[in-house]
N, C-alpha and C positions, 0 to 999 in steps of 0.2 A: 662584603662581595668580592665575588672573584677580579682579578684585573681583566680577564679576555670577556666579560660582560660590560665593561665600558666603553665607552665607544671611543673612535680613534680619527686621528684628524680626517681621514677618508669618509668615514661613518657623519662626521661635523657636516664638512664641504657638500656629500649630498644631501644632506638631512635639511641643511639649510635653502640649497639652493632649489629641492623639490617644492619646501613650505613655500617660496616664495612664489613661484610659479603659479602653483594653487591658491595662495593670497591674492596675485594680481590678477587671474579668472576672475575672484569672488569679489574685490573692489569693482571691476568694470562692469558685472552685473548690479550690483548694489547698489553701484554708484548711476547706474542708468548710462554708461557709456555708450553701448551700444543696445540693441531692441533684444526685448529680455527673449524675442522668438530665435535665437541664434542661441542661446545658452540651454543647457540641461543639469537638470539637479542630480548630484550625487554625492556618494558618501565616503570620506577622506577621513581618516584620523579619528573615525567612531564617530563623526559629526556629520550635520549637512554643509555644502559646499555647491561650487555651479563651477563649470567648464563649457567654455566655446566650444562649438560645431564647427565655426569658419578656419578652414585648413589656413590660410594663411595667415589668419591672427595668429592661432597657435605655432605657425612656425616661428613669427616676430617674436613672440613671447621665451619661447622654446629657447631659440639661437640668445635671444639676449640673455637667458640665465645662464648656458652653457658658458659663454662668456665671461660671466661673474663668477662661475667657479674657477676657473684659472687665475683670475685674481685674488678669489679668497683664500685659495689655496698660500699662494704666497705671504697673505697676510698685508695686503697695500689698501684693501677696501675700507674706507670708514663710515660710507653710507650708501645703500640701495635705496632709490627714489624711483615711486613711481607719480607721478606729475600727471594731475587732472588739470588740462586746459580749455579755453573759452575758443569761439571763433575765430578771434585775435591771436591767440596760441598765447596768451597770457594764464601765467600758473594759477590755478583756482585752488587748489588743492594739493599737498604733496604726500604721500604715504611713504615714510622717512623707515627704515631696517637699518640701524645703527649698528655695526661691527666693533667688535673688539676682542684679537687673539691675544691669547693668553700664553702663545709660544710662537717664536720667530722659526720659520722653517728650518733654518741653520741648526737651530737647536733640536730638530725632529730627525731621529737616525732613520725610521720608517713611518710614511704616511700610514701602514693598516699598523701600528702599535698604538695599543690602548694606553692613557694613562692614567694615574693612579688616582687623581683626584675628579675626573669627568663624570658626566652625567651616565646613569646606565640605559643600555641602550634599549633596553625592556621599558622606560617609562620615557622615553624620549616621544614619539606620539601624544603623550599625554598631554605634553606643553604647547605641541602645535594645536593641539586641540582647542585648547584655551583662545588663543591668537584668531583661529579661524571663527569662532565663536563670537568674539568681538566685531570682526568686521561684519560680519550679518548684521547684528545687530547696529551700525554704526549710522544708519539713516536717522535712526530716533537720539542718538547727539549729536549729529551734526545737521539733520536737516536735508531736505532734496535740493539738489543742486539746479534742477530746470534748466539744464545749458540744451535741449533737446539732441536735433541731429549734427549741431553745429560742436558737440565736445569730440576730445581729442585725448589721446595719452602720450607720454613718454616714458621710458624706464632709462633712468641714470643713473651713472657711477660716478662717485662723487671722491676719489681718491687720497691716500695720506701722504703721499710724497707727489712730486711732479714728475716722476720718473712717466716713461710711455706705457701702456698697458703690454703686458705679456699679447704672444700671437703666436697660435699653433696652427692657423692657415698653412696651406702651400701657398708656396713666392706668386704663383699667377692673380691668387684671391685677393679681392678687395679686404683692407684691414677692417676689422670687425666693428671699430671702436671710432667713431669721430667727436672734433669738441664741437659741445652743445654750449647754447647761449646762458650767459651768467645769469639770466632771469629765473633761467629752469633751478639753482641751486639752492640750496637751503637757506643759504646768508642772503639771498637778492632783497628780503622783505623785512627783516627780523622784527625791526621797530615796530611794525603798524601789523604783524602777523601774530597767531593765538598758537602754539604748540602744545598738544595731549600727548602724554606718554599713556598709551593702552596697554601695552604686555610687556613682560622682561623672561630673557630665557638667561639663564645661566649654566652652559654644560661643560664649563672648567675648560676647555677646548678654545671655542669661539662664542662668545657669549653676542648676543642678541636682543637690541631693544627696539619694540615698534611704538610710532606715534605718528600723530597726522596734524599738519601746520595748515591752517587756515589764510589765506593770503588775505594782503588789502584789498585786492579787485575783490573777494566772495565778501568782508565784512564791511567796507566802507565801496558800495558800487555808487553812491551819492556823489562821492571824493572822486572815484575812478571811474567813469562811465566808459562805456564802448565806444572808440573811435567814431565806428561808423554810426550810431546813437548820434553824436555833436554834430557830424556833417549832415544828415537829415532834420536834423531840429534846424542847422542852421540857413538849408537851401528851403525850407518850410516859411511859406509865407505866414504874417504874424495873424492869428484869429482875433476876432474883436474880441472884447471884454467888456462886460459892465463894470467892473472894479479891477485897480491897477493891482489889486491884491491876489486876483485867480491867476493861477497858475496850470502850467497846463506839464503833462507828465508823460514821457512816453513812454511805451512798454518795451524793453528790450529784450523780454523773452522767447527767443526763437519760438518755433513751430515744432507740435510734438513730433517726436522721430516716426520715418515711416517705416512701414514691415519690411523695405527691402534688403538687403544684403550689408552689411556696415562697409564704408570703404577700408580696404587694407592696408596697415601702415606700412608708408612710403619714406622714400631718403627724402624726399621732397618735402613731406607733411611733419614729421617728427626732429628731423634733423636740423642742424645750423651749421654752417662755418667758422663760426666766432670762436676767436682761442682766447677769451676772456678766463683769468682764473680768477677764481673765487675768495678769498679771503675771513676766514673766522675771528674774530676775537683770541686769541694766544692760540689758537693753532696753526700749525702748516700750511702753505698755501698749497690750495687743491686745484688739481685740471680736472673737469667736472666734461663728461665726453657720453656720447650718446649711441646706442647699438642702430647700425644702417642694415637694412638688406643686403 
């Protein structure tokens, strides 16, 4: 095949970030993070996906992935993570897009130059189709979350190094990234979490693997109950029972989501000022960052 039909670094970066944007919208729909009414069904990569119609939400996601593109081109991204959180902002599920740059930027003379062993540009979309199909069917694999209107999410990048992220904004603009809490990182609860690899893509330029991590808060709710549930149980007077073996179980499932427009992501909700660094076994220390509006 002609080298001109192989993808370039620019195409790999644009293709992957565009895909993660589509994937994020579809994840928010399939995991019921926002009411279904704000999403529209669309066709991308020759398959069904979902797109938010909420302008502020769309702006947040688009801004996050634009910033990811800058880091991806530099080869500094280890993981891009869509974190699903409960009403106490505890991570429940993490959709992890792991990156592997096959070339260092200083080895690339031109970012629009194609690589001999890279994927053909014609077949690029077919691979993304397989990813989206997996996401649309994810509820049959993971089961419903039942977080209701108290669910939220965050977009996090885990860096390969501790270097600060690149900044292309004007001097008077706020920085696009802020340190995130360690608990949002993929290393926070590895011992009691379950990671399932869903799909892989080998482009020959930037390789990507998509997985989903179910955290201890989802898998062991009886061991890690919501703090609010504990406080309510402590303040409630004891109910007389016939036998000491009888126990009362509180239902911590929130009410169903309303049809009103969802709260837009803001700096006070998904972001945190913690500067904790996450360290994975055998890996370079990473600083975890999350986008601020």
